[in-house]
N, CA, C and O atoms as a GROMACS GRO file, in nm:
protein
  224
    1MET      N    1   1.490   1.711  -0.886
    1MET     CA    2   1.451   1.641  -0.764
    1MET      C    3   1.388   1.506  -0.800
    1MET      O    4   1.302   1.498  -0.888
    2THR      N    5   1.431   1.403  -0.733
    2THR     CA    6   1.381   1.269  -0.760
    2THR      C    7   1.273   1.233  -0.659
    2THR      O    8   1.290   1.253  -0.538
    3THR      N    9   1.163   1.181  -0.708
    3THR     CA   10   1.055   1.139  -0.620
    3THR      C   11   1.065   0.988  -0.599
    3THR      O   12   1.070   0.912  -0.695
    4THR      N   13   1.068   0.948  -0.474
    4THR     CA   14   1.068   0.806  -0.442
    4THR      C   15   0.925   0.758  -0.437
    4THR      O   16   0.842   0.815  -0.367
    5THR      N   17   0.896   0.652  -0.512
    5THR     CA   18   0.761   0.599  -0.510
    5THR      C   19   0.756   0.472  -0.427
    5THR      O   20   0.858   0.405  -0.406
    6VAL      N   21   0.637   0.440  -0.381
    6VAL     CA   22   0.613   0.318  -0.305
    6VAL      C   23   0.505   0.240  -0.378
    6VAL      O   24   0.433   0.293  -0.462
    7HIS      N   25   0.496   0.113  -0.345
    7HIS     CA   26   0.405   0.022  -0.412
    7HIS      C   27   0.277   0.003  -0.330
    7HIS      O   28   0.284  -0.035  -0.213
    8ASP      N   29   0.162   0.030  -0.390
    8ASP     CA   30   0.034   0.003  -0.325
    8ASP      C   31   0.015  -0.149  -0.326
    8ASP      O   32   0.009  -0.209  -0.433
    9PRO      N   33   0.006  -0.214  -0.207
    9PRO     CA   34  -0.003  -0.361  -0.204
    9PRO      C   35  -0.135  -0.416  -0.258
    9PRO      O   36  -0.144  -0.536  -0.285
   10VAL      N   37  -0.235  -0.332  -0.273
   10VAL     CA   38  -0.365  -0.380  -0.319
   10VAL      C   39  -0.375  -0.377  -0.471
   10VAL      O   40  -0.401  -0.479  -0.534
   11CYS      N   41  -0.354  -0.260  -0.531
   11CYS     CA   42  -0.370  -0.246  -0.677
   11CYS      C   43  -0.237  -0.248  -0.751
   11CYS      O   44  -0.234  -0.250  -0.874
   12HIS      N   45  -0.126  -0.248  -0.677
   12HIS     CA   46   0.010  -0.255  -0.732
   12HIS      C   47   0.053  -0.130  -0.808
   12HIS      O   48   0.148  -0.134  -0.887
   13MET      N   49  -0.014  -0.019  -0.784
   13MET     CA   50   0.029   0.108  -0.845
   13MET      C   51   0.151   0.161  -0.770
   13MET      O   52   0.165   0.137  -0.650
   14ASP      N   53   0.238   0.231  -0.841
   14ASP     CA   54   0.346   0.304  -0.776
   14ASP      C   55   0.295   0.444  -0.746
   14ASP      O   56   0.245   0.513  -0.834
   15ILE      N   57   0.308   0.484  -0.620
   15ILE     CA   58   0.255   0.614  -0.578
   15ILE      C   59   0.360   0.690  -0.496
   15ILE      O   60   0.452   0.631  -0.440
   16ASP      N   61   0.342   0.820  -0.491
   16ASP     CA   62   0.428   0.906  -0.411
   16ASP      C   63   0.374   0.907  -0.268
   16ASP      O   64   0.259   0.944  -0.247
   17PRO      N   65   0.455   0.866  -0.170
   17PRO     CA   66   0.405   0.863  -0.032
   17PRO      C   67   0.360   0.999   0.019
   17PRO      O   68   0.277   1.007   0.110
   18GLU      N   69   0.414   1.106  -0.038
   18GLU     CA   70   0.376   1.241   0.003
   18GLU      C   71   0.231   1.273  -0.033
   18GLU      O   72   0.165   1.352   0.035
   19THR      N   73   0.182   1.212  -0.140
   19THR     CA   74   0.046   1.242  -0.188
   19THR      C   75  -0.048   1.121  -0.179
   19THR      O   76  -0.156   1.122  -0.238
   20ALA      N   77  -0.007   1.019  -0.105
   20ALA     CA   78  -0.089   0.898  -0.092
   20ALA      C   79  -0.225   0.932  -0.030
   20ALA      O   80  -0.235   1.016   0.059
   21ALA      N   81  -0.329   0.865  -0.080
   21ALA     CA   82  -0.464   0.889  -0.029
   21ALA      C   83  -0.485   0.826   0.108
   21ALA      O   84  -0.571   0.868   0.185
   22GLY      N   85  -0.405   0.722   0.136
   22GLY     CA   86  -0.420   0.655   0.265
   22GLY      C   87  -0.290   0.593   0.310
   22GLY      O   88  -0.204   0.558   0.229
   23VAL      N   89  -0.276   0.581   0.442
   23VAL     CA   90  -0.158   0.520   0.504
   23VAL      C   91  -0.206   0.426   0.612
   23VAL      O   92  -0.299   0.456   0.687
   24SER      N   93  -0.141   0.310   0.621
   24SER     CA   94  -0.178   0.213   0.723
   24SER      C   95  -0.052   0.147   0.776
   24SER      O   96   0.044   0.126   0.702
   25GLU      N   97  -0.053   0.112   0.904
   25GLU     CA   98   0.060   0.040   0.962
   25GLU      C   99   0.015  -0.101   0.993
   25GLU      O  100  -0.095  -0.123   1.043
   26TYR      N  101   0.103  -0.197   0.964
   26TYR     CA  102   0.074  -0.338   0.991
   26TYR      C  103   0.204  -0.408   1.027
   26TYR      O  104   0.299  -0.407   0.949
   27LYS      N  105   0.207  -0.468   1.144
   27LYS     CA  106   0.326  -0.540   1.193
   27LYS      C  107   0.452  -0.454   1.184
   27LYS      O  108   0.558  -0.502   1.143
   28GLY      N  109   0.440  -0.327   1.223
   28GLY     CA  110   0.555  -0.238   1.227
   28GLY      C  111   0.598  -0.180   1.093
   28GLY      O  112   0.697  -0.107   1.087
   29GLN      N  113   0.526  -0.212   0.987
   29GLN     CA  114   0.559  -0.162   0.853
   29GLN      C  115   0.452  -0.063   0.808
   29GLN      O  116   0.333  -0.083   0.835
   30THR      N  117   0.493   0.043   0.741
   30THR     CA  118   0.398   0.142   0.690
   30THR      C  119   0.369   0.114   0.544
   30THR      O  120   0.460   0.090   0.464
   31TYR      N  121   0.240   0.116   0.509
   31TYR     CA  122   0.196   0.092   0.371
   31TYR      C  123   0.118   0.214   0.324
   31TYR      O  124   0.046   0.276   0.401
   32TYR      N  125   0.134   0.247   0.196
   32TYR     CA  126   0.069   0.362   0.136
   32TYR      C  127  -0.026   0.317   0.027
   32TYR      O  128  -0.003   0.216  -0.039
   33PHE      N  129  -0.135   0.394   0.010
   33PHE     CA  130  -0.240   0.354  -0.083
   33PHE      C  131  -0.280   0.467  -0.176
   33PHE      O  132  -0.276   0.585  -0.139
   34CYS      N  133  -0.319   0.428  -0.298
   34CYS     CA  134  -0.359   0.527  -0.399
   34CYS      C  135  -0.498   0.581  -0.371
   34CYS      O  136  -0.533   0.691  -0.414
   35SER      N  137  -0.579   0.502  -0.298
   35SER     CA  138  -0.717   0.544  -0.269
   35SER      C  139  -0.760   0.489  -0.134
   35SER      O  140  -0.698   0.397  -0.080
   36LEU      N  141  -0.866   0.547  -0.080
   36LEU     CA  142  -0.919   0.498   0.046
   36LEU      C  143  -0.979   0.359   0.030
   36LEU      O  144  -0.984   0.282   0.126
   37GLY      N  145  -1.025   0.327  -0.091
   37GLY     CA  146  -1.078   0.194  -0.119
   37GLY      C  147  -0.971   0.087  -0.103
   37GLY      O  148  -0.995  -0.018  -0.045
   38CYS      N  149  -0.852   0.115  -0.156
   38CYS     CA  150  -0.741   0.020  -0.142
   38CYS      C  151  -0.701   0.007   0.005
   38CYS      O  152  -0.672  -0.103   0.052
   39LYS      N  153  -0.699   0.118   0.076
   39LYS     CA  154  -0.664   0.116   0.218
   39LYS      C  155  -0.763   0.029   0.296
   39LYS      O  156  -0.724  -0.052   0.380
   40LYS      N  157  -0.892   0.047   0.267
   40LYS     CA  158  -0.997  -0.030   0.334
   40LYS      C  159  -0.984  -0.180   0.306
   40LYS      O  160  -0.997  -0.262   0.396
   41SER      N  161  -0.959  -0.214   0.181
   41SER     CA  162  -0.942  -0.354   0.142
   41SER      C  163  -0.823  -0.416   0.215
   41SER      O  164  -0.831  -0.528   0.265
   42PHE      N  165  -0.713  -0.342   0.221
   42PHE     CA  166  -0.593  -0.390   0.289
   42PHE      C  167  -0.620  -0.413   0.437
   42PHE      O  168  -0.583  -0.517   0.492
   43GLU      N  169  -0.684  -0.318   0.501
   43GLU     CA  170  -0.708  -0.328   0.645
   43GLU      C  171  -0.804  -0.441   0.680
   43GLU      O  172  -0.800  -0.494   0.791
   44LYS      N  173  -0.890  -0.478   0.586
   44LYS     CA  174  -0.983  -0.588   0.609
   44LYS      C  175  -0.910  -0.723   0.613
   44LYS      O  176  -0.945  -0.810   0.692
   45ASP      N  177  -0.806  -0.738   0.528
   45ASP     CA  178  -0.733  -0.865   0.520
   45ASP      C  179  -0.590  -0.841   0.470
   45ASP      O  180  -0.558  -0.875   0.356
   46PRO      N  181  -0.504  -0.781   0.554
   46PRO     CA  182  -0.370  -0.745   0.509
   46PRO      C  183  -0.287  -0.863   0.459
   46PRO      O  184  -0.215  -0.849   0.360
   47ASP      N  185  -0.296  -0.977   0.524
   47ASP     CA  186  -0.214  -1.092   0.484
   47ASP      C  187  -0.246  -1.139   0.342
   47ASP      O  188  -0.158  -1.189   0.271
   48LYS      N  189  -0.370  -1.123   0.301
   48LYS     CA  190  -0.409  -1.161   0.164
   48LYS      C  191  -0.326  -1.084   0.062
   48LYS      O  192  -0.279  -1.142  -0.036
   49TYR      N  193  -0.309  -0.954   0.084
   49TYR     CA  194  -0.236  -0.871  -0.011
   49TYR      C  195  -0.085  -0.885   0.004
   49TYR      O  196  -0.012  -0.878  -0.095
   50LEU      N  197  -0.038  -0.904   0.125
   50LEU     CA  198   0.105  -0.917   0.147
   50LEU      C  199   0.156  -1.052   0.095
   50LEU      O  200   0.266  -1.058   0.040
   51ASN      N  201   0.081  -1.157   0.111
   51ASN     CA  202   0.121  -1.288   0.060
   51ASN      C  203   0.124  -1.287  -0.092
   51ASN      O  204   0.213  -1.347  -0.153
   52ASN      N  205   0.026  -1.220  -0.154
   52ASN     CA  206   0.022  -1.213  -0.301
   52ASN      C  207   0.142  -1.137  -0.355
   52ASN      O  208   0.201  -1.177  -0.456
   53SER      N  209   0.179  -1.029  -0.290
   53SER     CA  210   0.289  -0.948  -0.342
   53SER      C  211   0.424  -1.018  -0.322
   53SER      O  212   0.516  -0.997  -0.400
   54GLU      N  213   0.436  -1.101  -0.220
   54GLU     CA  214   0.560  -1.174  -0.197
   54GLU      C  215   0.580  -1.282  -0.301
   54GLU      O  216   0.694  -1.316  -0.334
   55GLN      N  217   0.471  -1.338  -0.353
   55GLN     CA  218   0.480  -1.445  -0.451
   55GLN      C  219   0.502  -1.392  -0.592
   55GLN      O  220   0.551  -1.463  -0.679
   56ALA      N  221   0.466  -1.267  -0.615
   56ALA     CA  222   0.475  -1.210  -0.749
   56ALA      C  223   0.618  -1.186  -0.792
   56ALA      O  224   0.642  -1.138  -0.902
   0.00000   0.00000   0.00000
């Protein structure tokens, strides 16, 4: 069985969405987080993390 991983936009870890510590929706897109700390940081300023990941 293959596990699909997703990218945490805050810390850039690859995580399994099934076991993600946090989930947040922003502009119709779902984001998954490795910890509640990353989720909190993202929700405080989502564009900061999304702009950084687009440039990387």
